[in-house]
C-alpha positions as a printed NumPy array, in Angstrom:
array([[150.372,  -5.166,  95.842],
       [149.791,  -2.148,  98.039],
       [151.157,   1.263,  97.014],
       [153.21 ,   3.299,  99.52 ],
       [151.919,   1.409, 102.549],
       [155.113,   1.925, 104.523],
       [154.761,   5.706, 104.322],
       [151.492,   5.324, 106.186],
       [152.943,   2.772, 108.574],
       [155.477,   5.338, 109.693],
       [152.641,   7.598, 110.806],
       [151.266,   5.088, 113.301],
       [151.514,   5.302, 117.08 ],
       [154.997,   3.839, 117.327],
       [157.674,   1.766, 115.658],
       [157.323,  -1.974, 115.333],
       [160.358,  -2.523, 117.508],
       [162.666,  -4.218, 115.038],
       [165.777,  -3.095, 116.937],
       [169.034,  -4.865, 116.083],
       [172.246,  -5.564, 117.974],
       [175.227,  -4.083, 116.122],
       [178.275,  -6.33 , 115.817],
       [179.93 ,  -6.09 , 112.367],
       [179.321,  -4.164, 109.163],
       [177.735,  -6.325, 106.483],
       [179.111,  -5.307, 103.09 ],
       [177.001,  -5.4  ,  99.944],
       [178.038,  -4.12 ,  96.547],
       [176.857,  -4.718,  93.037],
       [175.81 ,  -3.392,  89.684],
       [172.544,  -2.916,  87.812],
       [172.418,  -3.064,  84.024],
       [169.873,  -0.805,  82.333],
       [169.374,   0.953,  85.647],
       [166.236,   3.078,  85.87 ],
       [166.088,   3.72 ,  89.629],
       [168.678,   5.444,  91.79 ],
       [168.654,   3.335,  94.933],
       [168.732,  -0.156,  96.385],
       [167.061,  -0.577,  99.774],
       [167.42 ,  -3.204, 102.498],
       [164.207,  -3.775, 104.444],
       [163.238,  -5.887, 107.433],
       [160.741,  -8.656, 106.759],
       [157.91 ,  -6.37 , 107.86 ],
       [158.792,  -4.05 , 104.949],
       [160.527,  -1.397, 107.054],
       [163.442,   0.314, 105.215],
       [166.629,   0.283, 107.28 ],
       [169.495,   0.975, 104.845],
       [169.716,   2.477, 101.366],
       [172.517,   2.508,  98.799],
       [172.66 ,   4.994,  95.936],
       [172.883,   3.519,  92.434],
       [175.291,   5.749,  90.488],
       [175.236,   6.667,  86.803],
       [177.152,   3.471,  85.953],
       [174.601,   1.324,  87.786],
       [176.978,   0.539,  90.658],
       [176.056,   0.567,  94.343],
       [177.885,  -0.07 ,  97.609],
       [176.481,  -0.461, 101.089],
       [177.887,  -1.163, 104.53 ],
       [175.334,  -1.784, 107.238],
       [175.16 ,  -3.168, 110.781],
       [172.897,  -6.182, 110.295],
       [172.027,  -9.143, 112.465],
       [171.7  , -12.616, 110.959],
       [168.271, -12.705, 109.363],
       [166.19 , -12.78 , 106.215],
       [165.705,  -9.362, 104.617],
       [164.03 ,  -7.807, 101.61 ],
       [166.229,  -6.217,  98.962],
       [164.202,  -3.689,  96.996],
       [164.957,  -2.076,  93.655],
       [162.23 ,   0.119,  92.21 ],
       [158.953,  -1.722,  92.758],
       [160.55 ,  -5.171,  92.834],
       [161.92 ,  -6.956,  95.859],
       [163.569, -10.283,  96.619],
       [164.344, -12.143,  99.821],
       [167.99 , -12.31 , 100.802],
       [169.725, -13.735, 103.854],
       [172.434, -11.62 , 105.434],
       [174.706, -11.852, 108.418],
       [177.373,  -9.628, 109.909],
       [180.341, -11.192, 108.103],
       [178.822, -11.349, 104.623],
       [180.708,  -9.642, 101.802],
       [178.072, -10.053,  99.14 ],
       [178.078,  -8.975,  95.492],
       [174.772,  -8.661,  93.64 ],
       [174.331,  -8.217,  89.887],
       [171.171,  -8.036,  87.77 ],
       [169.566,  -6.445,  84.735],
       [166.773,  -4.03 ,  85.676],
       [164.66 ,  -5.247,  82.754],
       [164.569,  -8.774,  84.229],
       [165.691,  -8.801,  87.853],
       [164.557, -12.329,  88.659],
       [165.902, -13.879,  85.466],
       [169.355, -12.25 ,  85.572],
       [170.069, -12.177,  89.315],
       [173.609, -13.28 ,  90.247],
       [175.416, -13.478,  93.587],
       [179.151, -13.601,  94.285],
       [181.385, -13.339,  97.326],
       [180.878, -14.341, 100.953],
       [177.198, -15.169, 101.452],
       [176.561, -15.957,  97.795],
       [175.633, -19.641,  98.111],
       [172.702, -19.2  , 100.488],
       [171.319, -16.368,  98.367],
       [171.733, -18.38 ,  95.169],
       [169.589, -20.992,  96.884],
       [166.937, -18.403,  97.848],
       [166.839, -17.164,  94.259],
       [166.419, -20.726,  92.964],
       [163.792, -21.374,  95.634],
       [161.741, -18.398,  94.422],
       [161.942, -19.547,  90.792],
       [161.056, -23.145,  91.663],
       [158.098, -22.092,  93.781],
       [156.825, -19.871,  90.991],
       [157.215, -22.679,  88.451],
       [155.534, -25.331,  90.61 ],
       [152.574, -23.149,  91.617],
       [151.994, -21.306,  88.333],
       [149.26 , -23.659,  87.107],
       [146.448, -22.469,  89.362],
       [144.08 , -25.288,  88.382],
       [146.682, -27.947,  89.185],
       [148.078, -26.564,  92.426],
       [145.118, -24.728,  93.993],
       [141.869, -25.913,  92.381],
       [141.895, -29.145,  94.362],
       [140.309, -30.591,  97.48 ],
       [141.921, -30.115, 100.877],
       [143.761, -33.449, 100.906],
       [145.28 , -32.861,  97.48 ],
       [146.323, -29.362,  98.528],
       [148.101, -30.757, 101.59 ],
       [149.863, -33.198,  99.294],
       [150.845, -30.383,  96.925],
       [152.36 , -28.144,  99.599],
       [154.079, -31.109, 101.236],
       [155.645, -32.058,  97.902],
       [156.731, -28.452,  97.377],
       [158.38 , -28.397, 100.789],
       [160.179, -31.679, 100.062],
       [161.358, -30.396,  96.679],
       [162.789, -27.249,  98.268],
       [164.486, -29.263, 101.016],
       [166.164, -31.33 ,  98.315],
       [167.28 , -28.145,  96.569],
       [168.684, -26.788,  99.84 ],
       [170.779, -29.93 , 100.321],
       [172.592, -29.253,  97.038],
       [174.117, -25.958,  98.202],
       [177.283, -25.546, 100.243],
       [175.878, -23.423, 103.063],
       [176.438, -23.191, 106.807],
       [174.506, -25.444, 109.15 ],
       [173.118, -22.356, 110.887],
       [171.489, -21.236, 107.631],
       [170.12 , -24.729, 106.966],
       [168.49 , -24.656, 110.386],
       [166.905, -21.263, 109.711],
       [165.746, -22.261, 106.244],
       [164.233, -25.538, 107.483],
       [162.161, -23.457, 109.889],
       [161.225, -21.124, 107.059],
       [160.025, -24.007, 104.883],
       [157.925, -25.369, 107.743],
       [156.413, -21.961, 108.478],
       [155.649, -21.557, 104.77 ],
       [153.908, -24.938, 104.803],
       [151.815, -23.948, 107.842],
       [151.04 , -20.534, 106.395],
       [149.756, -22.214, 103.219],
       [147.349, -24.249, 105.345],
       [146.248, -21.205, 107.307],
       [145.73 , -19.167, 104.142],
       [144.203, -21.843, 101.876],
       [140.707, -20.339, 101.884],
       [142.03 , -16.91 , 100.931],
       [144.402, -18.283,  98.284],
       [141.602, -20.374,  96.783],
       [139.204, -17.44 ,  96.568],
       [141.873, -15.026,  95.323],
       [143.062, -17.296,  92.511],
       [139.796, -18.962,  91.551],
       [137.002, -16.661,  92.717],
       [135.308, -19.547,  94.506],
       [134.699, -20.489,  98.119],
       [136.063, -23.567,  99.84 ],
       [135.432, -24.639, 103.427],
       [138.074, -27.092, 104.648],
       [137.278, -29.444, 107.505],
       [138.56 , -28.957, 111.047],
       [140.986, -31.82 , 110.426],
       [142.621, -29.795, 107.651],
       [143.793, -27.253, 110.238],
       [145.031, -29.827, 112.753],
       [148.716, -28.972, 112.216],
       [148.064, -25.363, 113.212],
       [147.053, -26.301, 116.735],
       [149.496, -25.368, 119.446],
       [151.463, -22.825, 117.41 ],
       [153.214, -20.34 , 119.668],
       [152.008, -16.927, 118.519],
       [154.444, -14.989, 120.707],
       [157.886, -16.094, 119.521],
       [159.243, -12.619, 118.884],
       [162.621, -13.865, 117.703],
       [160.98 , -15.714, 114.809],
       [158.501, -12.883, 114.309],
       [161.393, -10.522, 113.541],
       [163.503, -12.879, 111.428],
       [161.252, -15.487, 109.792],
       [159.034, -14.084, 106.998],
       [156.514, -16.896, 106.965],
       [156.158, -16.996, 110.744],
       [155.478, -13.251, 110.568],
       [152.799, -13.85 , 107.889],
       [151.396, -16.832, 109.785],
       [150.923, -15.007, 113.083],
       [149.407, -11.979, 111.376],
       [147.074, -14.17 , 109.344],
       [145.855, -16.121, 112.368],
       [145.056, -12.953, 114.296],
       [143.484, -11.27 , 111.267],
       [141.235, -14.26 , 110.68 ],
       [140.132, -14.248, 114.312],
       [139.279, -10.556, 114.116],
       [137.487, -10.88 , 110.772],
       [135.389, -13.749, 112.134],
       [133.795, -11.369, 114.632],
       [130.532,  -9.647, 113.762],
       [130.544,  -5.862, 113.953],
       [132.926,  -3.211, 115.199],
       [132.526,  -3.855, 118.929],
       [133.309,  -7.576, 118.678],
       [136.209,  -6.95 , 116.288],
       [137.53 ,  -4.372, 118.733],
       [137.365,  -6.824, 121.64 ],
       [139.226,  -9.487, 119.682],
       [141.866,  -6.979, 118.562],
       [142.555,  -6.077, 122.192],
       [143.379,  -9.715, 122.976],
       [146.722,  -9.271, 121.194],
       [149.255,  -8.877, 123.981],
       [152.422,  -8.078, 122.031],
       [152.83 ,  -4.531, 120.733],
       [154.825,  -5.589, 117.667],
       [152.084,  -7.965, 116.544],
       [149.406,  -5.456, 117.468],
       [151.073,  -2.771, 115.357],
       [151.388,  -5.059, 112.33 ],
       [147.751,  -6.137, 112.55 ],
       [146.669,  -2.545, 113.014],
       [148.536,  -1.44 , 109.9  ],
       [146.88 ,  -4.332, 108.069],
       [143.497,  -2.739, 108.767],
       [144.45 ,   0.025, 106.347],
       [144.893,  -2.323, 103.385],
       [141.736,  -4.253, 104.32 ],
       [139.569,  -1.165, 103.891],
       [139.383,  -1.658, 100.119],
       [138.8  ,  -5.41 , 100.192],
       [135.187,  -5.489, 101.302],
       [132.749,  -2.593, 101.308],
       [130.667,  -4.321, 103.979],
       [133.496,  -4.321, 106.535],
       [135.468,  -1.285, 105.336],
       [133.893,   1.089, 107.823],
       [134.623,  -1.266, 110.73 ],
       [138.322,  -1.266, 109.861],
       [138.313,   2.492, 109.481],
       [136.672,   2.87 , 112.898],
       [139.369,   0.69 , 114.48 ],
       [142.023,   2.94 , 112.956],
       [140.173,   6.038, 114.113],
       [139.905,   4.67 , 117.644],
       [143.509,   3.572, 118.143],
       [145.689,   5.792, 115.975],
       [147.147,   8.932, 117.517],
       [148.23 ,  10.159, 114.082],
       [145.814,  12.519, 112.352],
       [147.649,  11.909, 109.061],
       [147.057,   8.168, 109.284],
       [143.378,   8.596, 110.14 ],
       [142.965,  11.064, 107.271],
       [144.641,   8.657, 104.83 ],
       [142.359,   5.845, 106.009],
       [139.286,   8.064, 105.596],
       [140.35 ,   8.954, 102.061],
       [140.784,   5.259, 101.304],
       [137.319,   4.532, 102.699],
       [135.765,   7.343, 100.677],
       [137.49 ,   6.096,  97.51 ],
       [135.385,   2.93 ,  97.694],
       [132.294,   4.954,  96.992],
       [133.598,   7.306,  94.292],
       [132.333,   5.132,  91.442],
       [129.013,   3.303,  91.283],
       [127.539,   0.814,  88.872],
       [125.77 ,   2.72 ,  86.112],
       [127.937,   5.838,  86.351],
       [129.556,   7.106,  83.169],
       [133.15 ,   5.938,  83.43 ],
       [135.926,   8.477,  83.927],
       [138.02 ,   8.732,  80.783],
       [141.708,   8.414,  79.998],
       [144.138,   9.165,  77.196],
       [147.326,   7.1  ,  77.344],
       [150.108,   6.071,  74.971],
       [150.091,   2.621,  73.419],
       [153.149,   0.51 ,  72.617],
       [153.705,   2.455,  69.364],
       [153.441,   5.881,  70.995],
       [149.922,   6.569,  69.708],
       [147.407,   8.346,  71.946],
       [144.482,   6.098,  72.868],
       [141.339,   7.23 ,  74.709],
       [138.51 ,   5.331,  76.334],
       [136.106,   7.003,  73.907],
       [137.847,   5.233,  71.013],
       [136.025,   2.058,  72.037],
       [132.51 ,   3.445,  72.358],
       [129.916,   0.783,  71.586],
       [132.161,  -2.088,  72.674],
       [132.209,  -4.021,  75.919],
       [135.47 ,  -3.146,  77.702],
       [137.473,  -5.264,  80.141],
       [140.311,  -3.282,  81.745],
       [143.327,  -4.799,  83.48 ],
       [145.369,  -2.394,  85.647],
       [148.788,  -3.921,  86.242],
       [152.573,  -3.331,  86.39 ],
       [155.692,  -5.244,  85.398],
       [156.83 ,  -5.461,  89.05 ],
       [153.528,  -6.937,  90.27 ],
       [153.801, -10.73 ,  90.637],
       [150.035, -11.314,  91.144],
       [149.415,  -9.238,  88.005],
       [151.797, -11.339,  85.941],
       [150.171, -14.503,  87.253],
       [146.935, -13.402,  85.563],
       [148.522, -12.94 ,  82.122],
       [148.03 , -16.534,  80.862],
       [144.351, -16.388,  81.858],
       [143.887, -12.998,  80.232],
       [145.378, -14.406,  77.026],
       [142.863, -17.267,  77.145],
       [139.992, -14.798,  77.534],
       [141.276, -12.715,  74.631],
       [141.5  , -15.785,  72.426],
       [138.045, -17.049,  73.449],
       [136.386, -13.698,  72.677],
       [138.542, -12.848,  69.655],
       [135.565, -12.61 ,  67.283],
       [133.256, -10.835,  69.734],
       [132.585,  -7.117,  70.131],
       [134.755,  -6.742,  73.211],
       [138.088,  -5.011,  73.767],
       [140.673,  -5.963,  76.367],
       [142.71 ,  -3.011,  77.621],
       [145.771,  -3.448,  79.833],
       [146.947,  -0.261,  81.559],
       [150.397,  -0.281,  83.143],
       [150.949,   1.851,  86.244],
       [154.709,   1.363,  86.104],
       [156.79 ,   4.399,  87.018],
       [157.972,   6.522,  84.103],
       [161.519,   5.208,  84.617],
       [160.269,   1.692,  83.878],
       [158.783,   2.616,  80.491],
       [161.371,   0.569,  78.581],
       [160.885,  -2.398,  80.904],
       [157.162,  -2.228,  80.147],
       [157.76 ,  -2.121,  76.383],
       [160.209,  -5.004,  76.599],
       [157.771,  -7.129,  78.572],
       [154.866,  -6.406,  76.231],
       [157.027,  -7.573,  73.33 ],
       [158.791, -10.504,  75.003],
       [155.56 , -11.915,  76.458],
       [153.605, -11.24 ,  73.246],
       [150.923,  -9.403,  75.2  ],
       [147.838,  -8.78 ,  73.116],
       [144.811,  -6.545,  73.46 ],
       [145.35 ,  -2.802,  73.81 ],
       [148.52 ,  -2.142,  75.823],
       [148.664,   1.313,  77.419],
       [151.039,   3.151,  79.754],
       [149.44 ,   5.409,  82.39 ],
       [150.807,   8.949,  82.288],
       [151.426,   9.291,  86.032],
       [151.37 ,   5.802,  87.527],
       [148.887,   5.512,  90.42 ],
       [148.507,   9.293,  90.494],
       [146.977,   9.529,  87.037],
       [143.44 ,  10.923,  87.043],
       [141.827,   7.682,  85.885],
       [143.435,   5.716,  88.748],
       [142.46 ,   8.352,  91.297],
       [138.894,   8.451,  89.975],
       [138.555,   4.716,  90.57 ],
       [140.428,   4.876,  93.893],
       [143.029,   2.383,  92.652],
       [145.863,   1.937,  95.15 ],
       [146.562,  -1.776,  94.766],
       [146.843,  -4.084,  91.789],
       [145.872,  -6.141,  89.912],
       [142.546,  -4.399,  89.441],
       [139.935,  -5.246,  86.837],
       [137.103,  -3.063,  85.557],
       [134.189,  -3.77 ,  83.2  ],
       [132.668,  -0.886,  81.229],
       [129.542,  -1.564,  79.186],
       [128.744,  -0.661,  75.588],
       [127.321,   2.71 ,  76.657],
       [130.516,   3.712,  78.428],
       [129.012,   3.124,  81.862],
       [130.612,   1.302,  84.753],
       [129.307,  -2.238,  85.069],
       [131.769,  -3.443,  87.728],
       [134.546,  -1.282,  89.194],
       [136.053,  -4.323,  90.926],
       [135.471,  -6.997,  88.326],
       [136.536, -10.633,  88.755],
       [140.016, -11.7  ,  87.659],
       [140.679, -13.524,  84.363],
       [141.505, -16.699,  86.303],
       [137.959, -16.885,  87.711],
       [135.576, -19.179,  85.814],
       [132.756, -16.693,  86.385],
       [134.587, -13.982,  84.411],
       [134.042, -15.712,  81.076],
       [130.405, -16.433,  81.941],
       [129.822, -12.809,  82.942],
       [131.359, -11.419,  79.755],
       [129.27 , -13.815,  77.646],
       [126.098, -12.57 ,  79.347],
       [127.049,  -8.941,  78.771],
       [127.65 ,  -9.63 ,  75.064],
       [124.182, -11.102,  74.504]])
C-alpha cells in the first residue's frame, strides 16, 4: 500500500486523460457510523480523485456528480472499495467506520450491482485467504484455482437482479481478472511465499494476442488497466540496465499508458536496491516537474538511510493500555517488527502467519512488535481490531503515522514492512521477510542460536 502516491502523480508532466462525457448527475448519499474522517471521495480506477463529499458531524454525506457508466473507487479514510456507477443511479451507502467491509449496505437505484461487488470482494478474500492452498501450488493447479474462482463469481453474479449492460461489463472484468492473475502469478507467488516460481511458456498462452491499446477498457475496467500496466512493466523490468529499459519504455505509444507506467516507476524505487537507481534515472529523464524528481530522489536516498549493523533508531509509542513503550525496553531480545495499519489489506493477510510465528517462538527470547501507522482519527478502530482479532505480541500506535521519526528513519512509505533488530539493538534486516515466508521462521531460529 503506497502512501500519498496520487499527490506525486499530480506533479507529473500531464494528466492521464480520464476525461468524461457529462450527461446526468449521479446522486450518492449515505451515512457513516462512528465516523472518524470528514470526506468520502470518488476516484477513477487509476486512483485519480474526481469528486468529494463532506461527511458532516452526524456522519451523513451527499454527492451529485456527472459520471459516465464505469467502475470507480469509493474512498473513506485509507480504505477504498470498488463501486459501479452510471448517470441515472440514485445510490445510498451506509457503513460503520470501524468495519467498512463487514457493515457495508447499499440501497436505492444502483444498489443491486454494488451489493454484488461487495459480495464479490468478500468471496474473493475468503477463497484466496489460505495462501498455501490457493497460491503455493504448481502452475496447472493455479490455473484451476483461478478458473474455479471465476466460475464461482459468475454464479454469484447470476443471482442478482442487475441490468444486462452491467452483466456484460462484469463478465469482462472477471475475464480480465483471470488473465491478470496469470500475468502476475510470479509476483503473487514471491510476494506471498517469498519463493521463486518459473511457469512454462504454455502457462502464458492465454495472454497471447491481448490488445494493449483498448483505451475504453483501460479507463473503465480495473483489471484490464492492471493487466496492461503489468505487461509493460514486466517487459521494461526484463531489460538489463538503464539504456535498455529506456528503449523499451519508449515503445509505449499511448500517453495514458505511458503516464501510468511512468508513475509506477516511483513506487518501484523501494522494491529493489539493485534497480532503484535505474527507475530514478527514468523519472529524472522524462519528468518536467522538479517536485516529482525531488520526491523520487528522496525516496531513492531513503533506501540507504539504514544499513545492516547500524544501531536501530528508537521509538516511544503507546500500547493498547495507554502505556509508553520504547525500543530500549526490549534490549537483549531479538526483535521482529511489523509495521501495519487497519486499512491495509496485505497487512491483515499476514496476521494469521504472524500469530503462528508468535506461537512457535512463545518460549524463546524474542519479542514481536506490531506498530500501527493508522491516522490519529482511526485510534479507536485500531484498538477495536486489536481486541476483536485477539492480536498478541506488543501492539503499539505510532504517534504521527508515516511521519513519525521512526518511520522516516527507516524510509517507510509503504506497508506491510518488517524489520529484524538483533539482541544488541542493531539492525539485522531493515526489509525482513514476511511472516508468511517459510524462510522467516528458519531465519529467526538461526538468530536465536
